[in-house]
C-alpha positions in Angstrom: 191.6 60.2 47.8 195.3 60.7 49.0 197.1 57.4 49.5 200.0 57.5 52.1 202.2 55.3 49.6 201.7 57.7 46.7 202.2 61.2 48.1 202.7 63.2 51.3 200.1 66.0 51.7 201.6 67.5 54.8 205.6 67.8 55.0 207.2 66.5 57.9 209.3 69.6 58.5 206.3 71.4 60.3 205.6 68.6 62.7 209.4 68.2 63.2 209.8 71.8 64.0 207.1 71.5 66.6 208.8 68.4 68.0 212.1 70.2 68.2 210.6 73.3 70.0 208.9 71.1 72.7 212.1 69.3 73.2 214.2 72.3 73.8 211.7 73.8 76.0 211.6 70.6 78.1 215.3 70.4 78.2 215.7 73.9 79.4 213.2 73.1 82.4 212.7 69.6 83.2 209.8 70.5 85.4 207.9 72.1 82.5 204.4 71.0 82.1 202.8 71.4 78.6 199.0 72.2 79.2 198.2 73.8 75.8 199.0 71.0 73.2 195.5 69.9 72.7 194.9 71.9 69.5 198.4 70.7 68.3 197.3 67.1 68.6 194.7 67.5 65.8 196.8 69.6 63.5 196.6 68.0 60.0 200.5 67.7 59.8 200.7 66.2 63.2 198.0 63.6 62.6 199.5 62.8 59.2 202.9 62.4 60.8 201.4 60.0 63.3 199.8 58.1 60.6 203.0 57.8 58.5 205.0 56.6 61.5 202.2 53.9 62.3 202.2 52.9 58.7 206.0 52.6 58.4 206.1 50.4 61.5 203.2 48.3 60.2 201.3 49.0 63.5 198.6 46.6 64.5 195.2 47.5 65.4 194.6 48.9 68.9 191.8 47.9 71.3 189.3 49.7 69.0 189.9 47.1 66.2 190.8 49.8 63.5 193.5 48.5 61.2 195.8 50.2 58.8 193.8 48.4 55.9 190.6 49.9 57.3 192.0 53.4 57.3 193.3 53.0 53.8 190.1 51.6 52.6 188.1 54.5 54.3 190.5 57.1 53.0 193.4 58.3 55.3 192.8 61.9 54.7 189.0 61.4 55.5 189.7 59.5 58.4 192.1 61.9 60.0 189.8 64.8 59.1 186.9 63.1 60.9 189.2 62.8 64.0 190.0 66.6 64.0 186.3 67.4 63.4 185.2 65.3 66.3 187.5 67.5 68.7 184.6 70.1 68.6 182.0 67.6 69.6 183.4 66.8 73.0 186.5 64.8 72.1 187.4 61.9 70.0 188.5 58.2 70.1 191.8 57.2 68.7 193.6 53.7 69.2 191.4 52.8 72.0 191.8 56.1 74.0 189.1 58.8 74.3 190.6 62.3 74.1 188.8 65.4 75.4 189.4 68.6 77.2 188.0 69.7 80.6 188.8 72.3 83.2 191.8 71.6 85.6 190.9 71.2 89.2 194.1 73.1 90.1 194.1 76.0 87.6 190.6 75.9 86.0 192.3 76.1 82.6 191.1 73.7 79.8 193.5 70.9 79.6 193.7 67.5 77.6 192.6 64.3 79.2 192.8 60.8 77.6 191.6 57.4 79.0 189.9 54.3 77.7 187.1 54.8 75.2 183.7 53.1 75.9 184.4 50.8 73.1 187.6 49.7 74.8 185.9 49.3 78.1 183.3 47.2 76.5 185.7 45.0 74.7 187.6 44.2 77.9 184.4 43.6 80.0 183.3 41.1 77.3 186.6 39.3 77.6 186.4 39.0 81.4 182.7 37.8 81.0 183.6 35.2 78.5 186.0 33.7 81.1 183.6 33.5 84.0 180.6 32.1 82.1 178.7 29.0 83.4 180.3 27.1 80.7 183.6 27.4 82.3 182.6 26.1 85.8 184.8 23.1 85.5 187.9 25.1 84.6 190.7 24.8 87.1 190.9 28.1 89.1 194.7 28.5 88.8 194.1 28.3 85.0 191.2 30.8 85.2 193.3 33.2 87.1 196.1 32.9 84.6 193.9 33.7 81.6 192.4 36.7 83.5 195.9 38.0 84.6 197.0 38.0 80.9 194.0 40.0 80.1 194.4 42.4 83.0 198.1 43.0 82.7 198.2 43.5 78.9 195.2 46.1 79.0 196.7 47.7 82.1 200.1 48.2 80.3 198.3 49.6 77.1 196.4 52.2 79.2 199.2 52.9 81.6 199.4 56.4 80.2 196.8 59.1 80.4 194.0 59.5 82.9 192.8 56.1 83.4 192.6 55.6 87.1 188.8 55.7 87.7 188.0 53.4 84.9 191.0 50.8 85.8 189.4 50.7 89.4 186.0 50.3 87.9 187.2 47.2 86.0 188.8 45.8 89.2 185.3 46.0 90.7 183.9 44.4 87.6 186.4 41.5 88.0 185.4 41.0 91.7 181.7 40.9 90.8 182.1 38.3 88.2 184.3 36.1 90.0 182.2 36.4 93.1 179.2 35.2 91.2 181.3 32.4 89.4 182.5 31.0 92.6 179.2 31.1 94.3 177.6 29.3 91.3 180.7 26.9 91.3 180.1 26.1 95.1 176.4 25.5 94.6 174.5 24.0 97.5 177.7 23.3 99.5 177.5 26.4 101.6 177.3 30.2 101.1 180.4 32.1 100.0 181.2 34.5 102.6 182.8 37.8 101.4 185.7 37.2 104.0 186.3 33.8 102.3 186.2 35.1 98.9 188.6 38.1 99.8 191.0 35.4 101.4 190.9 33.3 98.3 191.4 36.4 96.0 194.4 37.4 98.0 195.9 34.0 97.8 195.1 33.4 94.1 197.8 35.8 92.7 195.0 37.6 90.7 196.5 40.8 89.0 194.8 44.3 89.4 194.0 46.7 86.7 194.8 49.4 89.2 197.5 48.0 91.3 198.1 51.2 93.4 194.9 50.7 95.5 193.1 47.9 97.0 189.6 47.2 95.8 186.7 47.5 98.4 184.4 44.4 98.3 180.7 44.7 98.7 179.3 41.8 100.5 175.9 42.5 98.7 177.6 41.4 95.5 178.4 38.1 96.5 
C-alpha cells in the first residue's frame, strides 16, 4: 500500500500541466465549454492530486461519510483505483455526488453529469424525517422551521454545483409531505387541515427551499 505521507506515486506536474492548458483555453475564449473532461477526472494523477489537496487541507467527510482516516485504512491507491474502475459501470460516487455520463439533449454527445448520490439523498431524508416524527409534536413550529432551514440551506449550498435540480425539487416535495402529515397529526380532531391553509402557513413560516428558483406544487391528496 502506498501511503500519502510517504511517497507520491503520481507527480503533480502532469495534472498541473492539464490545469494550465484548461486555464489558457478558458482565458482565450470566455464562452468556451469543456464537454470532454470526463475521462480526465478519473486519470490516476488527477485523482491523486485531488486526494493530496484534500489531505493537506484536512478535509472533513462529505455527506457520504467517508473520512480521510477511512481512505487511509482502506488504502488510498486502492480506493482511488476503485473510483476509476466504477466509471465503466455507469458512474461512481464521490464526496456525496454521483458522477456519470449520458447523451446531451442538445448535441447527442456523451457529457458528464453530477448530482446527489442515492446515499446522500437517503441521509438528508432521514434528517428531515427525524425532525417531523410523532415524538416532536410539542416542539414549537418556529423552532422546527429553524432546524429544517439549517438542514436545507446547508445541503443546498453543498450541491449548488452540478445537475441537481430534479433531486432538489424532489426533496422540496418530500418536505411538504412530511410537514403536511406532521401538522395534520398535531391538529388532531380539531378540524381538517386544508391544502390552502397549509400553503398559507408554509408561505408565512419562512421555510427554506432546496430548489429556491421554483415553487413546489402541493397535491391536496398528500395532506
